[in-house]
N, C-alpha and C positions, 0 to 999 in steps of 0.2 A: 503933580506932587511926588508921587512914587518915581518918576525919573529923576527929577531933581535930587532926591535922597538917594538913590543909587549912585548919581554922578558924584556926589559928596563923599560917599563911601568908598568909592573905587579907588582913588590914591592911597587911602589908609589900608584897604585889603592888600594893593598891590606892592606896598613899601611898610613892612612892618617896622615898629620902633626900633627893632633891635638887628635890622636888616644891615648887611656890610656892603661896601664898595671897596674896590681896590685901593683907593687912597686912604681910606680908614684903616686897612688892614696894614699897609705901609708905615702909616704914621705912628703904630703900636709895635712894629717890628724894629724899628730904627734904635741901633746901639752904636755909641760911640767906640771908636778904637781907642786902647785896646779892649777886645772882648773875646771870649772862649765859651763853648758849649760841648758837652759830651755826646756822641753819636754810636749808634749802633747800624751798620750796614748790612743788608740782605744781598748775597750775590747767588744767584740762580745759576744751576749748571745742569746739563742733563746726565752728567756723569755722578752727579750726588742726589740722594735720595730726599735730603733737607737742604736749604739754602744754607751757603756758608756765612757763619756770622762774625764780622770784622767790627772790632769795637776800637774807639780813641777818642780824640779831641779835635774838633775844628778850632782854631786859633786866628785872630785877626789882630797882628802886632801894630799895624797901622792901616791907613784908610786905602792902601794900595797893595796890600799883602793878604794873601790866604795862605793859611798853613793846615794841612791836614796829617796828623799825626796818629797813625796806627799803633796801638799797643798788643792786640791780641787777634789772631792767632799767630801773627808776627809781627816785627818791629819795623815801620817804614815812614819815612816823612816826605811829604810832597809840597814844595813850595811855589806858589803861582804869584809872580811879580813881574811888572815891566814887559807883558807879552811873552814870557819864559816860564817854563816849568823844570824844576830841580828835584829829581827824585833820590833820595839816599836811602839805602838797604844794605844790610850786611857789610859795612864799611865802603861800599862803593857808591859813586854819585854819577847821575844821568843827567843832563841838561838838554832840552830840546825847544824848540818854538812852538806856543800853544796853537799856531795856525795849522799844525799836524795833527792836532787832537781837538776837534771842536767842542767836545764835550768838555774838557776841563776849561776851555776858554769861555764856555756857556756857563760853566760852574762859577767860574771867577765873575764874570758880569752879573749873573743875578745874585749870588751872595753880597756883593759889593754894593749894587743898587739897594737890596732888601735892608741891609744892615746901616746904609745910610739914608734910608727913608726917600731915596730918589726916584719917582715915579716916572720923570721923563727919560731917565737912563735905561731903567727898566723896559719901558715902551720901545726903546730905539733897538731892542734886541728881540723882545718877544710882544706877541698880541696877548693883552691882558684882561681878564675877566674874573669874577669872583660870585661864589654861592654861599648861601648859608645863613648864620647869624653871628652875632659878636660872641657868643659862648661857643659856637662851634662852625668855623668857617674854612671854605675852600678858596685858594687863591689859583689860577689856572693860567700856564703860560704856554704860549704856542710859537716855537723860533721863527724868527723872521728870516735868520741866515739859511741859506739854502742849503749848506754843508752840514750844519747842526740839524735842519729839519729832515735831511735824508737819513739821519740816525735816529733822531728822538722825535717822537710825534707830538708829545705834550707832556710838560712837568706840572704835577699837581700838588701844592703846598697843603698841608693840612695844620689848623691851629686852633687855639683858643684863646680868647681876648688878644693879650699882647705875646702869647707863647707861640712859637712855631715848632710843631711837634714832630711833623714826618714830611719827607719830600718823596713823592713817588715820580720816577722816570719812565715813562712808556714807551717803548721803542717804536720806530717805524715800520720794523719788519715783523712786527706780531710776535716778538719773542716775549721772555717772560718780563713782569715788572719789576724794576729794580726800586728797593725801599730803602730810605735812610732815616731812622729815628733819632731825634733830636731832644736835648734837654731832659724835660720830665718825662717824656715816652721813652727815651734812651735808658733811663734809671728803672724805669718800670719794666723794661725790657729783660732785666735780670732775672725776674721769676717767671718768664714766660718761655715754654720750650718749642712749641709748634710753629710751623709757618702760617697756619691758620690764624693762630691766636696773635701772632706779631702783625699780620695784616690787618686784622680787628683793632689791634692798638695803634696802628698808622692811621688808620681812617677814622679813630674815635669811637668804632663801635664796640670796644671792649668793655665789659661790665668792671666796674671798680668798687 
């Protein structure tokens, strides 16, 4: 009797009602183009006491294009489309193939798949897993492409419900984690000053 009861309880204990899987997260993140969201990016450098804070907007004017517009502390626009990147800054423009910069190619592939809710496309580029609950989840992406994997060990996305709040890029060379706060977390970052507080805001550990 005890064994039967334990067996009946095991699935419930292993899979709480609000547990998430990658497909549940992707279904909530899907956003039809056009769409946009504010971002705050933290760039670490050994030359700086605190990470450089870069802010702006990510735009997706159509399903095949991703635009990153930096507003502060400088103005720069990066457009990813048709396998190419175009960077515009100070009245000058540079164009190059995304094959030269696997991080940008991975960014376009992951954003496109996430915002279209395309789990199959995302899995072509990454091994995908998830942790947490519907109110506080993490989506883990491990690159399948060798060139990207040589630079990025793992990408961790943090969110709540249907909101993607932060992206952490964990380098393969044990360098500093790069964080991009999005949507509500980017707006909350306006009142946060220290690197530790921003990291807590990214992971969802900050007190609100």
